[in-house]
VEXLUM-991983 format. One line per 2 residues: number of its first residue (from 1); for each residue z, x, y of N, C-alpha, C. Coordinates in steps of 0.05 Angstrom, whole numbers, plus 5000, padded with zeros to 4 digits. Layout:
NUM) Z X Y Z X Y Z X Y; ...
% end
This chain:
1) 7473 7298 5790 7474 7325 5781 7465 7326 5752; 7447 7344 5746 7435 7346 5719 7453 7366 5703
3) 7455 7360 5677 7470 7378 5659 7456 7380 5632; 7459 7403 5618 7447 7405 5592 7456 7383 5574
5) 7441 7377 5554 7447 7354 5535 7473 7358 5519; 7481 7383 5516 7505 7389 5500 7530 7391 5517
7) 7527 7385 5544 7550 7386 5563 7555 7358 5576; 7581 7354 5581 7588 7328 5595 7600 7334 5622
9) 7594 7316 5640 7606 7318 5667 7632 7304 5668; 7652 7316 5682 7679 7304 5685 7686 7302 5714
11) 7695 7279 5723 7704 7275 5751 7734 7282 5752; 7738 7305 5765 7766 7316 5766 7780 7309 5794
13) 7767 7289 5809 7779 7282 5834 7808 7273 5832; 7814 7255 5813 7841 7244 5810 7861 7265 5803
15) 7853 7282 5784 7870 7304 5776 7875 7324 5798; 7854 7328 5814 7857 7346 5837 7877 7335 5857
17) 7875 7309 5863 7894 7297 5881 7922 7297 5871; 7926 7293 5846 7953 7294 5834 7965 7322 5836
19) 7947 7342 5832 7957 7369 5834 7965 7376 5862; 7951 7366 5882 7958 7370 5910 7984 7357 5917
21) 7988 7333 5905 8012 7317 5912 8036 7323 5894; 8036 7344 5880 8059 7351 5862 8084 7355 5879
23) 8082 7369 5899 8106 7375 5916 8108 7358 5941; 8086 7345 5949 8087 7328 5973 8064 7309 5974
25) 8070 7283 5978 8049 7262 5978 8030 7266 6002; 8005 7259 5998 7986 7261 6021 7989 7238 6042
27) 8001 7216 6033 8003 7193 6051 8029 7178 6045; 8040 7166 6065 8065 7150 6062 8056 7122 6051
29) 8067 7115 6029 8060 7089 6016 8087 7076 6006; 8086 7052 5999 8109 7039 5987 8118 7015 6003
31) 8133 6997 5990 8144 6973 6003 8173 6972 6000; 8187 6974 6024 8216 6972 6025 8224 6942 6028
33) 8245 6935 6015 8256 6908 6018 8284 6911 6029; 8288 6900 6053 8313 6905 6067 8329 6879 6065
35) 8355 6881 6068 8372 6858 6064 8383 6844 6091; 8377 6857 6114 8384 6843 6139 8363 6852 6161
37) 8363 6835 6181 8344 6840 6203 8349 6866 6218; 8373 6874 6224 8377 6900 6237 8365 6923 6221
39) 8366 6921 6194 8355 6942 6179 8325 6944 6180; 8311 6920 6182 8283 6921 6185 8275 6933 6212
41) 8291 6926 6233 8285 6937 6259 8290 6967 6260; 8311 6976 6247 8316 7005 6246 8294 7019 6230
43) 8286 7007 6208 8265 7019 6191 8238 7022 6207; 8231 7001 6221 8207 7000 6237 8207 7020 6258
45) 8230 7023 6273 8232 7043 6295 8232 7071 6284; 8240 7075 6259 8240 7102 6248 8212 7112 6242
47) 8194 7093 6233 8167 7102 6225 8144 7092 6242; 8149 7075 6261 8128 7063 6277 8110 7082 6291
49) 8084 7074 6293 8064 7088 6308 8048 7070 6326; 8026 7079 6336 8010 7063 6354 7999 7038 6339
51) 7995 7039 6314 7982 7019 6299 8001 7000 6283; 8027 7003 6288 8048 6988 6273 8047 6959 6282
53) 8050 6940 6264 8048 6911 6271 8069 6897 6254; 8082 6875 6265 8100 6857 6251 8084 6831 6245
55) 8085 6822 6220 8073 6797 6212 8097 6779 6204; 8097 6754 6214 8119 6736 6209 8109 6709 6200
57) 8124 6695 6185 8118 6667 6178 8145 6651 6176; 8143 6625 6181 8167 6609 6181 8165 6590 6156
59) 8142 6580 6149 8138 6563 6126 8121 6578 6106; 8125 6576 6080 8145 6558 6067 8173 6570 6068
61) 8177 6595 6074 8203 6607 6078 8201 6628 6099; 8221 6630 6116 8219 6650 6138 8220 6679 6127
63) 8202 6695 6137 8203 6724 6128 8188 6740 6150; 8194 6766 6150 8182 6785 6169 8174 6811 6154
65) 8148 6817 6158 8136 6840 6145 8128 6860 6166; 8137 6885 6163 8130 6907 6180 8110 6925 6166
67) 8087 6929 6180 8065 6946 6170 8063 6970 6188; 8070 6993 6177 8068 7017 6195 8040 7026 6199
69) 8024 7027 6177 7996 7037 6179 7976 7015 6179; 7978 6997 6198 7960 6975 6199 7933 6984 6212
71) 7911 6969 6212 7887 6976 6224 7891 6982 6254; 7877 7002 6264 7879 7008 6293 7865 6988 6309
73) 7874 6986 6335 7863 6967 6353 7833 6973 6359; 7819 6953 6369 7792 6957 6379 7772 6947 6358
75) 7747 6945 6366 7726 6935 6348 7721 6955 6327; 7713 6947 6302 7708 6965 6280 7682 6982 6286
77) 7682 7006 6275 7658 7023 6277 7643 7024 6250; 7618 7015 6250 7602 7014 6227 7586 7040 6223
79) 7596 7058 6207 7583 7083 6203 7583 7091 6173; 7560 7089 6160 7559 7093 6131 7568 7122 6124
81) 7566 7140 6142 7572 7168 6135 7601 7174 6139; 7612 7168 6163 7640 7175 6168 7659 7151 6166
83) 7649 7127 6163 7666 7104 6161 7678 7096 6188; 7698 7079 6187 7711 7069 6210 7737 7085 6216
85) 7740 7099 6237 7764 7115 6243 7789 7097 6247; 7785 7073 6254 7809 7055 6259 7818 7042 6234
87) 7804 7044 6211 7811 7030 6188 7835 7044 6174; 7854 7028 6162 7875 7040 6148 7881 7022 6123
89) 7899 7031 6106 7905 7018 6082 7927 6997 6083; 7945 6999 6102 7968 6981 6103 7986 6983 6079
91) 7993 7008 6071 8008 7012 6046 8037 7019 6052; 8044 7024 6076 8072 7030 6083 8084 7007 6097
93) 8102 6991 6082 8111 6967 6092 8141 6962 6086; 8152 6943 6100 8180 6934 6095 8181 6904 6098
95) 8195 6890 6080 8197 6862 6080 8226 6853 6083; 8230 6833 6100 8256 6819 6103 8251 6790 6100
97) 8264 6779 6081 8264 6749 6076 8290 6738 6086; 8288 6718 6106 8312 6709 6118 8328 6690 6097
99) 8354 6699 6090 8369 6683 6072 8384 6660 6089; 8382 6636 6079 8397 6614 6093 8427 6617 6086
101) 8443 6607 6104 8472 6611 6100 8482 6591 6078; 8507 6597 6068 8520 6581 6048 8525 6553 6060
103) 8532 6552 6086 8537 6526 6099 8512 6510 6100; 8489 6522 6106 8464 6508 6107 8457 6497 6080
105) 8462 6512 6058 8456 6504 6032 8473 6478 6023; 8499 6480 6032 8516 6458 6024 8508 6432 6039
107) 8503 6433 6064 8497 6409 6080 8469 6398 6073; 8450 6416 6069 8423 6406 6061 8424 6394 6033
109) 8441 6404 6016 8443 6394 5988 8452 6364 5988; 8471 6357 6005 8481 6329 6005 8467 6312 6025
111) 8450 6322 6041 8436 6307 6063 8419 6284 6049; 8425 6259 6056 8411 6237 6047 8417 6227 6018
113) 8437 6241 6007 8445 6233 5980 8468 6213 5979; 8468 6195 5959 8488 6174 5958 8514 6187 5946
115) 8536 6185 5962 8562 6196 5953 8583 6173 5950; 8600 6176 5930 8622 6157 5928 8642 6164 5951
117) 8662 6146 5954 8682 6150 5974 8697 6176 5968; 8704 6182 5944 8719 6207 5938 8701 6231 5941
119) 8675 6229 5933 8657 6253 5938 8654 6259 5967; 8650 6237 5983 8647 6241 6011 8672 6253 6023
121) 8695 6243 6016 8721 6253 6028 8726 6281 6020; 8721 6288 5995 8725 6315 5987 8707 6335 6002
123) 8682 6327 6005 8662 6344 6019 8672 6348 6048; 8679 6326 6062 8687 6328 6091 8712 6346 6094
125) 8731 6343 6076 8755 6359 6077 8750 6388 6071; 8733 6394 6051 8728 6422 6043 8711 6436 6065
127) 8696 6421 6080 8679 6433 6101 8688 6425 6129; 8715 6421 6132 8725 6412 6157 8719 6433 6180
129) 8717 6458 6174 8713 6478 6194 8684 6476 6207; 8666 6461 6193 8639 6458 6203 8637 6436 6224
131) 8656 6418 6225 8655 6393 6241 8665 6399 6269; 8651 6386 6288 8659 6388 6316 8666 6360 6326
133) 8688 6358 6340 8695 6334 6354 8678 6329 6378; 8669 6305 6382 8651 6301 6407 8666 6306 6433
135) 8652 6315 6452 8664 6319 6479 8665 6293 6494; 8679 6292 6516 8681 6266 6531 8653 6255 6538
137) 8633 6274 6544 8607 6264 6550 8594 6250 6527; 8599 6259 6503 8586 6248 6479 8602 6221 6473
139) 8628 6221 6477 8643 6197 6471 8635 6174 6490; 8630 6182 6515 8620 6163 6535 8591 6157 6533
141) 8576 6173 6517 8548 6171 6514 8533 6172 6541; 8542 6191 6558 8530 6194 6585 8524 6224 6589
143) 8499 6229 6599 8490 6256 6603 8495 6267 6631; 8506 6250 6650 8511 6259 6677 8531 6282 6677
145) 8523 6305 6689 8540 6328 6691 8546 6342 6665; 8534 6335 6644 8539 6347 6618 8522 6373 6615
147) 8530 6390 6597 8516 6415 6591 8490 6407 6577; 8471 6426 6575 8445 6422 6564 8447 6412 6534
149) 8465 6425 6518 8466 6417 6490 8479 6389 6488; 8498 6382 6506 8509 6356 6506 8487 6335 6513
151) 8470 6341 6532 8449 6323 6540 8430 6317 6517; 8425 6339 6501 8407 6334 6477 8421 6315 6457
153) 8447 6320 6453 8461 6302 6434 8462 6274 6443; 8467 6271 6469 8467 6243 6481 8439 6230 6477
155) 8418 6245 6481 8391 6235 6475 8387 6226 6447; 8399 6243 6429 8397 6235 6399 8412 6210 6394
157) 8436 6208 6405 8452 6182 6402 8438 6158 6413; 8425 6161 6437 8412 6139 6448 8387 6132 6432
159) 8373 6152 6422 8348 6147 6406 8356 6131 6380; 8378 6139 6368 8387 6127 6343 8404 6103 6348
161) 8410 6096 6373 8427 6073 6380 8453 6076 6365; 8466 6100 6368 8491 6105 6354 8511 6117 6372
163) 8534 6124 6360 8556 6137 6375 8569 6157 6356; 8580 6179 6368 8591 6200 6352 8621 6194 6345
165) 8627 6201 6320 8655 6197 6311 8669 6224 6311; 8695 6221 6310 8713 6246 6309 8720 6252 6280
167) 8729 6277 6276 8735 6286 6250 8758 6269 6237; 8778 6263 6253 8800 6246 6242 8791 6219 6232
169) 8770 6208 6246 8760 6183 6238 8745 6184 6211; 8731 6206 6207 8717 6210 6181 8735 6215 6159
171) 8757 6229 6163 8776 6235 6142 8791 6209 6135; 8800 6193 6155 8812 6168 6149 8793 6149 6134
173) 8769 6149 6143 8749 6132 6131 8746 6138 6102; 8744 6163 6095 8740 6171 6067 8764 6167 6050
175) 8787 6166 6061 8812 6163 6046 8819 6134 6041; 8815 6117 6060 8824 6089 6059 8802 6070 6068
177) 8778 6071 6054 8757 6053 6062 8758 6029 6045; 8759 6006 6057 8758 5981 6042 8740 5962 6058
179) 8722 5949 6044 8703 5933 6059 8700 5906 6046; 8700 5885 6061 8696 5858 6051 8671 5846 6064
181) 8655 5834 6047 8630 5823 6057 8633 5792 6061; 8625 5783 6084 8627 5755 6092 8599 5744 6098
183) 8593 5723 6086 8566 5712 6091 8570 5685 6107; 8551 5681 6126 8552 5656 6141 8524 5650 6151
185) 8521 5626 6161 8494 5617 6171 8494 5620 6201; 8470 5627 6211 8465 5626 6239 8441 5608 6245
187) 8444 5587 6261 8423 5569 6266 8413 5572 6295; 8388 5577 6300 8378 5580 6327 8354 5560 6330
189) 8353 5550 6355 8333 5528 6361 8317 5538 6385; 8289 5537 6382 8272 5543 6403 8268 5519 6421
191) 8278 5520 6446 8278 5496 6462 8250 5487 6470; 8231 5506 6470 8203 5500 6479 8189 5486 6457
193) 8193 5494 6432 8177 5483 6410 8193 5464 6393; 8220 5465 6395 8237 5449 6379 8242 5460 6351
195) 8230 5484 6344 8233 5495 6317 8262 5505 6313; 8271 5500 6290 8299 5509 6283 8296 5531 6262
197) 8311 5553 6265 8310 5575 6247 8339 5579 6235; 8340 5579 6208 8365 5583 6195 8365 5611 6182
199) 8386 5625 6186 8386 5654 6178 8414 5659 6165; 8414 5671 6141 8438 5680 6128 8445 5707 6139
201) 8469 5711 6148 8478 5736 6158 8502 5746 6140; 8500 5772 6134 8523 5786 6120 8536 5805 6139
203) 8563 5801 6142 8578 5819 6159 8598 5834 6141; 8602 5859 6148 8623 5875 6134 8647 5875 6153
205) 8670 5867 6141 8694 5865 6156 8716 5882 6144; 8736 5891 6160 8757 5906 6149 8778 5888 6135
207) 8799 5898 6122 8818 5881 6107 8831 5860 6125; 8833 5866 6151 8846 5846 6170 8826 5825 6179
209) 8802 5827 6170 8782 5806 6178 8766 5812 6202; 8771 5836 6215 8757 5844 6239 8731 5858 6231
211) 8709 5854 6248 8684 5867 6242 8688 5898 6242; 8675 5911 6223 8678 5940 6220 8662 5953 6244
213) 8675 5972 6256 8664 5988 6278 8665 6017 6270; 8643 6027 6259 8642 6053 6248 8623 6070 6264
215) 8630 6096 6268 8610 6113 6280 8587 6119 6261; 8562 6120 6273 8540 6126 6255 8529 6155 6260
217) 8544 6171 6274 8536 6199 6279 8562 6216 6279; 8559 6239 6270 8579 6261 6275 8565 6288 6278
219) 8580 6308 6286 8567 6333 6294 8580 6356 6279; 8562 6375 6271 8571 6399 6257 8559 6424 6272
221) 8571 6446 6267 8561 6472 6278 8562 6492 6255; 8538 6499 6245 8535 6517 6223 8513 6537 6228
223) 8515 6561 6216 8492 6580 6219 8469 6572 6201; 8446 6576 6210 8422 6570 6194 8418 6593 6174
225) 8419 6619 6184 8416 6641 6167 8443 6656 6164; 8446 6672 6143 8470 6687 6138 8476 6705 6163
227) 8502 6703 6171 8512 6720 6193 8496 6713 6219; 8485 6690 6220 8471 6681 6244 8487 6666 6265
229) 8476 6658 6286 8491 6642 6306 8494 6614 6296; 8515 6600 6306 8519 6573 6298 8500 6555 6314
231) 8490 6534 6299 8473 6513 6312 8487 6487 6309; 8487 6472 6332 8499 6446 6331 8478 6426 6321
233) 8486 6410 6301 8468 6391 6289 8482 6363 6288; 8465 6343 6293 8475 6316 6290 8471 6307 6261
235) 8491 6292 6251 8490 6281 6224 8491 6252 6225; 8472 6238 6214 8472 6209 6213 8490 6200 6191
237) 8508 6181 6195 8526 6170 6176 8520 6140 6171; 8520 6132 6146 8517 6104 6141 8529 6099 6113
239) 8535 6074 6108 8545 6066 6081 8529 6042 6072; 8530 6037 6045 8517 6016 6033 8535 6004 6012
241) 8538 5978 6012 8555 5965 5992 8537 5953 5971; 8543 5960 5945 8528 5950 5922 8548 5940 5901
243) 8552 5914 5901 8572 5903 5883 8599 5911 5893; 8616 5922 5875 8642 5931 5882 8644 5959 5892
245) 8621 5974 5892 8620 6001 5901 8610 6005 5930; 8619 6025 5943 8609 6032 5968 8598 6060 5968
247) 8574 6064 5976 8561 6091 5976 8559 6101 6005; 8565 6126 6009 8564 6140 6035 8539 6158 6036
249) 8527 6159 6060 8503 6177 6063 8508 6193 6089; 8505 6218 6087 8507 6237 6111 8481 6252 6111
251) 8464 6247 6132 8437 6258 6132 8435 6275 6157; 8427 6301 6153 8422 6318 6176 8399 6308 6193
253) 8403 6308 6219 8381 6298 6237 8363 6321 6245; 8338 6320 6237 8317 6339 6245 8326 6368 6238
255) 8333 6374 6214 8342 6402 6208 8320 6422 6210; 8295 6414 6205 8272 6432 6207 8270 6445 6236
257) 8277 6430 6255 8275 6440 6283 8295 6462 6286; 8320 6459 6275 8340 6480 6278 8331 6505 6263
259) 8319 6501 6239 8309 6524 6224 8287 6539 6238; 8269 6524 6251 8247 6537 6266 8258 6552 6289
261) 8276 6540 6305 8288 6552 6328 8303 6578 6320; 8319 6577 6298 8334 6601 6290 8314 6623 6282
263) 8294 6616 6268 8274 6637 6260 8259 6648 6284; 8250 6630 6302 8237 6640 6326 8254 6659 6342
265) 8280 6652 6345 8298 6669 6360 8302 6695 6347; 8304 6697 6320 8306 6722 6307 8281 6739 6309
267) 8258 6725 6306 8233 6740 6308 8229 6752 6337; 8237 6737 6357 8234 6747 6384 8253 6770 6389
269) 8276 6770 6377 8294 6793 6379 8282 6818 6366; 8270 6814 6342 8258 6836 6327 8235 6848 6343
271) 8219 6830 6356 8197 6840 6373 8206 6856 6396; 8228 6846 6409 8239 6860 6432 8251 6887 6424
273) 8263 6889 6402 8278 6913 6394 8258 6934 6383; 8235 6927 6371 8215 6946 6361 8193 6952 6379
275) 8187 6933 6398 8165 6936 6418 8139 6942 6404; 8135 6928 6382 8108 6928 6369 8098 6899 6368
277) 8071 6896 6365 8060 6869 6365 8072 6852 6342; 8076 6827 6349 8085 6807 6330 8064 6786 6326
279) 8055 6784 6300 8034 6764 6294 8045 6744 6274; 8039 6718 6277 8047 6698 6260 8026 6694 6238
281) 8034 6697 6212 8014 6694 6191 8018 6716 6171; 7998 6720 6154 7998 6741 6133 7975 6761 6139
283) 7979 6786 6132 7958 6806 6136 7934 6802 6117; 7912 6814 6125 7888 6811 6108 7883 6834 6089
285) 7901 6855 6091 7899 6878 6074 7922 6879 6053; 7922 6900 6038 7940 6901 6015 7969 6901 6021
287) 7978 6896 6044 8007 6899 6051 8021 6873 6045; 8009 6852 6034 8022 6826 6031 8045 6827 6012
% end
């Protein structure tokens, strides 16, 4: 558009839009951050339309993003004049980041860490409600006639060549653990070749001189996420003697699998309750 040299052109589009939106916005925009999964489901059901989509991710941290005005389904329309009628901005969203439970934080914090006898004992006693005593099937290390979760635990015990201990055993162990190391020689001879092998063996014995027989597994039931369902987890137990000190180690067995299962279960529930598409990943438009 031409204008006289003493006049300037002004684009009033933005001011015009602001004037129109003084009393009412032209489009729903904004990002809500909800504090629990039922709230995200309720929010989605309140605003959802034909193009609403859920985006989820499990790593690096579980979260669920609801996009109300996502791109419409179907192939894009390339029209320089009218544009693509299925395109949208993805500006109306809600985000839920799954918070892990306090129990999960406590157990993952000590997992694989060296603890003194007193530290281990205090932790076991303070978190006694998390521990489960093994069932007869687990004590016998047999899966015949056991429930599905017991069969999985038996498989874990067999894979690790271990056995499950009871809560009382762990408490007594932490309160009155004394270990004596005994060294002796073992001589073996290969009858075919005549070769002789000499090996030093170290055995840990109790104060009465009997070989220590300790469980190397115990079981806990804790929620992965806040207010979530309890998940049974196997915990590997071991000890190490260094000089006059004994260090205890309690290591969660395959905790990532429990976190993935808990997240997948929650995402499936959200998908069922909202009846909108669930996609794993991050969106390509400004709703991230």
